[in-house]
C-alpha positions, 0 to 999 in steps of 0.5 A: 444878332447876326454877329452872335449867330456868325460867332456861334457858327465859327465856334461850332466849326472850331469844335468840329461840329461841322464837318465837310467830306463824304458822309453816309446819312441815316437815309443812306444818302452820301452828304458833303456835310455832316453836323454833329452837335453832340460834341458841344457838351464838351465845350461849356462856353459853346453850350451856353451860346446855344441855349434856348429859352421858353416857359415850357418846352419838351426835349426829344431824346436823352442823347441830344445835347442839353440845350437848356437852362433849368426851366420847367420842362418835360422830356419824351422817351423814344422807348418806354422803360419796362420798370418804374413809372413806365411813362412816355413823357417825363415831367410835371404838366397839366392838360392844355398847357403849351409845350415848345419842342426843342431839337438840335437839328431838323432835316425833314421834320419826321423826328419832330412829328414823332415827338409831337404825337405823344405830346398831343395825345397827352393833351399838351398844346404844341404849335412851335418848334425851336431848332439850333440848325435847319438843314433846309431840306424841307423840314420847315414846309413839312412841319407847316403842313402839320400846323407847326411853326419852325424857328431856327437859330441858324440855317445851313446855307447861312452857316456855309456862307459864314465859313466861306467868308472867314476862309474856313471852307472853299467856295467850291465846297460851299457850292457842293453843299448848297447843290446837295441841299437843293437836290435832296428835299424830303416831303412828308405826308400831311397826315399822321397815319400816312406818315406812319405808313411812309416810314414803314421800311421796305422788306428786303429779300433774304438774298439782299440782306445777306450782303448786309450781314456781318455775322458769318452764320447769319450771312450763310443762313440768309443766302440759304433761305433765298436759294432754297426758298424756305424760311421754315425750321423744325424743332426736333424734340425727340428722345432717341438718335434714330428718331432724330436722324429719321426726322432730319432726313424726312423734313430736310428738303423743306427746311433751312434750319433743324433745331436740336436738343441733344441733351434729351437724347438717351443714346447720344454719340459722336457717330450721331453727329457725323450722320446728322451733319451728312444729312444736313449737307445732303439736304442743305440745311443748318443745324441749330443746337438749342442749348440756351447757355446761361453762365459766365464766359469761361463756363460757357466756353467749356460747355460749348467746346467740351463735355460729352456733346462738343457742340462747336464741332457739329452745330452751325448755330447755338444760343444763350439767354441774355439775362446773365449778361454778355458773358454768355455770348462771349463764351462761344467765341468770335466765329460762332453762329449765335442766336440770342434767346430773348424770351421763352415761349412758355407763359410761366417763364415771364410775369410781364410778357416783356423783354427786359431792356437789359436783355435787349442791350446785351443782345444788340450791343455785341458786335457779332450779334448786331448782325446775328440771329434772335430767337424769341416769341413773336409778341416779345420784341419789336422788329429791328430796323437793321436788316442784318438781324434774323428773327426766328420765332418758335411756337408756330402751328396751323392755328393760333392758341395754346396747350395745357403745358403753357405753350402758346402758338401762332400761325405762319401768317401772323409771324411772318406777314403781320409781325415781320419775322423771318423764320418760323420754328414748328415743333410738335405740330410738324406733320405737313412740312411742305405746307408750312414751308410754302405758307411761310414763304408766301407770307414773306413774299406777300408782306413786302410793301 
């Protein structure tokens, strides 16, 4: 048995599934060792060695290496698709059946508990978890407190000892790894509810998040919000240049962003944009032209840079729909401040109330957008864990509800505190900008864990 385990460790090292050096883990901790089992899908012989057997089992994520033979199994989806059967658990099973959970790697056991919860909700019996490698950082103890037994083919300490014995790694490196394992054990709460609470990410200040932003406009906006202590945006839904300039000057001291629709102005001119920029600099806010591009890259580029509006010359931020695909994003160029419009706030524009998964992928898959800005209705998109995102939500008033035009409204507290958004956009209801500003800012401060 141990000869086979040692051979597996050496094979994993040959495939560079075990790496030594300095690696930043998901938790942010720097580790002297990194286990990357995804590579074994490229080594059929190695994959066969790692097979695990049982009558019924559940794998957690499609991206995990397929550690399986063609046995009766079920699969848990991290994200339920918004089409087809919309199941969280795929496969044929019945209430009361036993389910063995299989993971490639266990550190704290948190990902296993995330998988077990929907399985038990579906009335499957889960008592055992099989893992290829146990990092020995508290996973076994944590799972035991939740009534689960962890069975590992290899422990991290054993793997390091094998590599030292066969001259694959130096003694001092092995000592560093063992010291790291002993010093970095993760203890999870003993109840599911406390686990969920513990996993809630700390809400960083806007200034702290600015350091993490790679999009230039996003960084500038986060810094501005922190310095000005404002997360209020006003939608300037007016039809003349005079009205726009008056509104900008009146609300400018209170806002971080002015959202415009210059294509509805009856008297748009280049002179207007010069005056608007001067007001923005005077009161220190950014201009967001809510253009909602929705075409191929070349067309979007011409619309953004040319035509009567020349948006690129005077706006800090513009936006595009995600439905047409990434071309709408690419057309604005690498230096553009860009907001992905993921769902309009009008009920009639969505039959399901969900954001299509293709829209999420198009938005989050762009390098500029990955640390950029999202414009969406508060109920349409779960908060991204990446603090580089900025979430702007329109349709905010003093009280929740709607109007006869299909507009749905939320309160500042609901948007900022409950749904963890960043910026509220107030439109027709903007009569007391100071109240909206202070209310939204206090909601953000008070919502920090």
